N, C-alpha and C positions, 0 to 999 in steps of 0.2 A: 487672815482675820483683822479687821481693823480695831486698833487699840489706841488709847490716849497715852502719850509718853511725855514726861517732863525730862528735858535734857539739860544737864548742867553744863554751860559753855563759858569758858574764861579766855578764848582766843589761842590757847595753847595746841600744838600739834596733837597731844593725847586727846583733847576734847574733840578736835576735828576728826581724828581717827575713829572716835567713839561713834560719832554721827554716822560714818560710812558703815561701821560694824552694825549699828542698831538698824539702819535701813536694809541691810542685807538679812538680818534675822527676821525683821518685822516690816516687810516692804509696804504694807497697806496702812501703816500707822499715821495717826495725826500727832504732830509734834509741837509742843512749847518749847521754845529754845530759850532757857532761863539764864539770865545773867544777874548775879547779886553783886551790888557795889556798895562799898563802905567809904564815906567821906574821911578825909580828903583823898578823892581819886586821882586828881590830876599829878602829873610828874613834877619833880623838883624844878626843873626848867620853866615849865609852863606856870607853875605857882609864882615864880620870880617875875615872869612877864605880868601876870595879873596883879601882883603887889605893885609893880612899878606903874601900873596904869590905874590903880584904884584910889578913889578920892579919900577913903578912910577904911577902917577895919571892917565895917559892916558891909561896904561895897565889895571889899575883897572877899569876904566870906560868901556873900551872894554869887560872886564870879566863880568861885571854887565849886560851889553846889551847881551852878548852871553848866559849867565845862564838864563836871565830873558825870553828871546825868547824861549829857550829850555823848560823851566818850562811851558810857555804858550801853547807850542805845545803838551806837555805831557798832559796837562789839556784837551785840545781839543779832542785829541786822546781817552781819557777816555770817554768824551761825545759821540764820534762817536761809541765807542763800546756799550755803553748803548742803543744808538738809533738803532744800527743793531740788537741787542738783541731784542729790541722791535718789530722789523719787519720793520723798514725803510731803505731805501736806503740812507746812509748818508756819508758825507765827512767833513773834517775840513775846518774852515774858521778862520784863525788867523790874526789879525790886530793890529799893535801898535799904541796907541793913547796918547794924551796929555791932556785928559779931554773932557768934552762936548760929553759923550757917546750918548746922546738922538740925537743930530745932526748928529753924525757920523753914527749912525745906520740908520737914515733916508736916508742918501746919499748912504749907502751900499745897502739898499733895493732897490733903484731905479737902481744901478749900476748892481745888480744880477738879477733884473727883478723878485723878489720874489713875491708870491701871498699872503704871510702871515708871520707875525713876531711872535714868540712864546716866552714868557718870564715866568719865575717863580716869584712869589711873596711871600715874607715872612709874608704877612698879616699886613700892616701899618694900623694904626688907630689913632685917637686923634691928638696930636701935631705933631707926625711924619707924618701923612697924610698931615698936612697942609704944612709942609716943603717940602714934595714931595720926590720921590725916582727916581731911574733909569727907572723903568718901567713907572712911571708917564711921565717922559720927553720924553720917547720913543712914548708913545701913543700921545702926544701933537705934535710931530714933523714928525712923520712917515706917508708918504701919502698912506700907504696900511693898511688893516685890522691888528690889533694887538691883539693877544690872550694872556690874563694874567691868569695864573693858581694859585690860591691861595694854600697855603701849611699850614697845611695839609688837604687833602680832606678826608671826612668821607667815611666809606665803602659804605653806601648807595649812595653817590655822584659818587664814583668809579664805581659802578655796572651799572649805567645807562649811562656811557659814549659811549659804543659801538652803543646802540640802542635807547636811550632816545630821545625824542623830542628836537628841538631846539626853544627856545623862543626868539622872537624879540620885542623890545620896539617899539610901534607904535602910532604916533599921526598924521600921514598923511603929515609930514613935509619932505623937501629934504632929511634932515639927516636920517630919518626913512626909507624913500625909498631906500636911498643908502645901509643901513643896511639890508633891505630886499633882494635887489639884491645880495649883497655879500653873504648872507646866502644861497640863491638858488644855487650860484655858488660853494661855498665851501662844502655844505653839500647836494650834489645831491643825491636824493632818500630818505633823511631823512624827517620825519614829521616836518613841521614848523608850529608854533603857533604864531599869533601876540598877544601881551599883549597890551591892550588899558587901560590906567590909567586915571580915571576920578575923579574929586572931586571939592570942593569948592575953592582949591588953583590954580587949573590948567585949562587952556583953555579945554573945553570939546572937545574930539576927536570923539564924538558920530557919527558926520556926515562924518568922514573920513572912506571911504570904503576900504576894502582889495584891493591890487593891482592885485590880481589874484582871480578868482572864485574858490570856494572850499576850500579856506585857513581858517583854524580855528581861531576864535577870542576869546581870553580870556579877559574878562573885569573885571577891579578892580577898586573899589571905595576907594579913601582915604579920611578919615574924616578931617574936618577943625580943625586947631591947632595941626596938627601931626608933626610939625617941618618944617624946611627948605624944600622948594619945591623939590630940588634935592635929598635929603636923602629920603623924603616921597616917591617919585616915585621910588627911587632905592630899598627901603624896600618892596614895592608893587610888583616890578619885582622879587626880591628874594623870596617873599612869593609864587608867582605864580610858580617859579622855583621849589620850595619844593613841593607844592601840585600837580604839574604835572609830577614830576620826571624828570626834564630837564636835558639833557647832557650838555647844555652850554646856556648862555644868550648872545644876540646880540643887541648892542646899536649904535646908531649913534652919532657922535660928532658934536658939533656947531662950533668947531673951533675958540673958544675964545683964548686969550692969556694964556699962561701957568699959570702966577701968578694969574690972576683974576679968572681962572677956578678952581684952587686948592683952593684959598681962599674962593670963594662963594660956590662952590660945585655943579657943573653941574650934570645932571642926569648920564652921562657917568662916569665921575670921581667917584660920589657917588656910583654908581653900582660896580665899581672895588673894593672899599674898603669895600663893605657891603653884597655882594651877596654871598660869601663863596661858590661859584662854578666858573667853567671857564667862563670868560666873553671876547667877541670879541668886540672891539671898532672899528668902521668903520668911516673913515673920510668922510665929505661931498664931492661931486664930484668935486668942484672947488679947493679943497685942494690937489688933486692928483688923479691919477687914482686908482680905486678900483676893 
């Protein structure tokens, strides 16, 4: 299925790996390789060279802007070449920002009418996860599904990208229904498996029936005392992903505030930080079109 993907690219190995992963999951996609840059972009050594050759402060500022934009475009073009090599129809998307990347990406996704946002993650955990990252902020604010690819993926996790099943966290809630609908649309023809997590800590989803007949349900029990609910459910989803050789996990977002969700650890955010395989977070219907 041909979909439109906005890919965050900053030149890092994690961003390059995310492009390869996205192309394996969605081989027919059209991609905008997005690079957001914030002045002054140029390195300290380059700024010193520009200052030495500048006639005055205004000329220096103009040179910084010119060189910063040029470097940003070179980075985006590098990402485009990687995407085209991976088999995507790709083009650059360069924008200058002044901070607030998460909010900016959310607006850009709506403006471009993209189906999916793809980001690479350097694998946050512990205190850094509490503080959040750009990928966290994009997940919170973007009204379309966001695919976050951890780096690095193991060879076994890479091998299943093209043909492995897609697992969806399922509890019968509106968020889970939105996640299932998005998975159906994005992974047309791929095997879908609902993962129903039950245990002493969580409301039992046993009475929640699959939204479509013939869909496989993988039931996982979590023991009492296994830690915070969000993390316990996320680890159960990750375990199911490993046992079934999943290409990706899809979870719904409850749409809480960014600070509260990062600090308390929702299932969606906990899955992002602990799944160790591609995760798609889908916003609830009232948060935006999915």
